[in-house]
N, C-alpha and C positions, 0 to 999 in steps of 0.2 A: 645867240650870243655866242662870241667869240673872243677867250684872250691867249694873247701871245708869249706868254712869260714863261712858259714852257707846262701852260695848261690849255687845249683846247675844248672847249665843249661847243656843240651841233646840234640842233634839234632838226629831224626829221619827222614831221608827222608828231606824235603821238610819244617818238623815243630821244631823250638827250643821249649822246653818244660825248663821253667824259673822256679825256685823254692823254698820260704823262708824257710829256710831250719832250720829249728831253734825249733821244737815241745816243747820240754819242759819250753820254754819260750813264748806259742804261738804263736811264728815265730817273736815275737820283734827284729824292728832291731838295731841292733848293728854299732856301726862306722866301721867297716869293713865290714861289710854286703853292708851298705851303697856306699863304694870303690869299692865292687865289684858289686854292681849291674852294676854300673857305668860302668866297665870292659867288665861287659856281655854286655851291650847293644851296647857299641864302636863296636865291635867286630860283633856284630849281624847287625850293618846297614854296615860294610864292606863287609860282606859276602852275595855275589851279590845270591846266590842260598837258603837260608834262604826266603819262601812266607808267612810264619804266626810264631806270633808267643803265647803262652802260657802260661801266669802267674800266677802262684795258690802257696796257701802256703803248707806246708808240714802237716798232720796229718789232722784234724778236725776242724782248722781256719786258718782263712785267714793271718793275722797281727796285734796282740794287739797293735799294738803303735811301741814306743823309747821303747831299752832296759835300763829302768832307773837304775840299778845297776849303769850302768857306768857314771852317771847323776855327780857327784859329784868329778868325775874328772874335769872333763871341763864346770860344764856351771855357775860355779861361778865367771870367769875370761871372760871378755869382749872380749878379743882377739882370745879366746879359740872357744870360745860362735859363735863370729861372722863365726871361721873358717869354723864350724862344720856345722852350717846351708847354707854359703855360697859356699864351695869349697865342700865339702861330701854329704850333703843333698842334695842342689842344684845342684848338679853335676849329679847326677843319676838321679833324675828327669827333666834334664834337656836333659842328653842323651837319656832318653826315649822318649819327648817329639820331638828329632830332628829324630827322627828311624824311614824308612820311610816303615819299616816292619809294616802290622797288627799287634796290641798289644790285645790279648783277654784276660782278666781278668776273671778266676773261684775263686770266693769268696764264702765261707761259714764260720759259726762261727760266729767269731769277726773282722769287720774289724774296727778298732779306729788309728786316729793319722796318723800315717805312714803310715799304711794299706791304710788310706783313700787319703792322698797323691801320693800312690803308684798305685791306682786304678784310679786317677782323671790323671792318664797320659798314662793312657789305650786308648785304639779307642771302645773297644767295651766292657762290662761289663756286665757279666752275673753269679747271683746268688744263694744259695738255698733260699729257703722261711724261714728257721731261722737264718737268718743271721743276726747280729746288726752290724750298723753304728754309729761313733760317733768321737769325738777330744775333750774327757773332760778335755783338760790338765790345764781348769780354777784350777782343782781342786790340781794343781802340782804349783800353782801359776806361773804359766809364759805364754804369747801371742803364737800363731803361728807364726812363722815369714814370714816378710808379704809376698814374690816370694812365698811362701809354700800356704797363706791365699788367693791369689789371683789367683792361679790353682785349689784350692778344692773351694772356692767360685764358678767361674765360672764352675764347674762340678756340684755340687750340688745343685746349685742355693743360691742366698744372703739370702734368708728368713734362707733356713735351716743350713745354713753356719753359720748363725749370732748365730742362737739355739743353734748349738752344739757348737760355741767358748763364747756364753756368757751366758748361761743356761747351761751348761755341759749335754745336752741332749742328749740320744740314740738314733738313729731312726731304725723301722722296715724292713727288705727289699721292703717289698708294699707301705714305703712311701716313700723310698727311686725310687722305681719305678716310682712312680705319679709324681715324681720333674722329672724325665729324665736322670738321674742317672745309672739307670738299663737296658740295654734294656730285659732281661726274666729273669725270675724267675721259678725254678723248684723245684721240693721234693728233699731232700738230695740226695734221693736216685737215682735219677735219673739226677744227676749233673756232673759227671761225665762224659756218653756217651751223655750228649746236647753237652757240651763241646766241645769233641771230634768232633762229628758230623759236629760242627760248623766254628771247626780252620781248620778240612779237607775240606770244604765247599769254605773256604776264601784259600788255597791253592791252589786249586784247578781251580780258576778263572784266571783272569791275570796277573803277579806277577808288570809287570812295570806300569799297568795302576792302581795297586791299589800303587805302592811309590809316581806317581803321582799325583793320587788323596790325600793322604796325604800329600804332598808338594804344592797343591793348597791349601787345608784346611788351609793349616797352615800358609801360605801367607796371606789367607783371616784376620783369625785373626790378625795377628801380620801388617794387614795394608799398605801391600807391591803386587807389580806385580811381576809374574812370568816371569823370563827372557826368555822366549821362550815356550810360555804355548802351541804351535800347532806344535813343534819339531817332535813328536809322530805320523805325517800323515804318510809318508813313511814305518814305521818300520814293522816287520817282524808280531809282535804280534798285530797290527790293520791290520794289511790284513790278517792273519789268521782268526781273529774271526768276519771281514766279511764274509769271502769268505766263514767258518763255518756256519752261521746263512742261507747265499744263499742258499748252498747246504745241509741242512738239516742234518747237522751230532752236532756231537760234537766237539768242538774248538780244539787244541792242544796246551798249553801253555808250 
């Protein structure tokens, strides 16, 4: 798959790499990019052969936020603003959240506003030690949309979210790791190799178990129960995993 609006997606084997690809604007998200991000993740969800997604920005940065140059075209009309947030932005984030394939965010440089939202919808977040995080939209005179703010607050922690939104504070990777937002921090020169090793490790593990884990975690967060939580009992993947362990060999999933 390949989309050229500013989102590119390329599958190599069992790994799909999704790139926020507008480096001249530090990968700021345009409306077209939000729509195509949704389309990409709907396609990934429907593809049973993809085992892991690596999501990163092109060049030296993850995402600087929204494409402010577009804002005068729609932000001052309530109906258009509602559609932007509820259909375009949340449509993409919801598709990511509903995706059963593990998503790894590779973060470098700036990760602001929309970038923090996109990263918050990923399962594992890895960053370079010089990356910066924030949502200083108070300087632009508007709040973060409610569902987006809920997503971000749940990922970065309430106090960090309040500081980002109310004081326009920008935090280093070390702070975000301490808050549990980041899994690992690496030197910029080591980030590519570390993320590749991580996604390859995930792709080598049991793919259906990963999907079931994501479904269970999502159900727990939403306060619902899975319909058939033990339906995997006689699955080939389950049988192979146990048999391989007993035989002291590497499982073939």
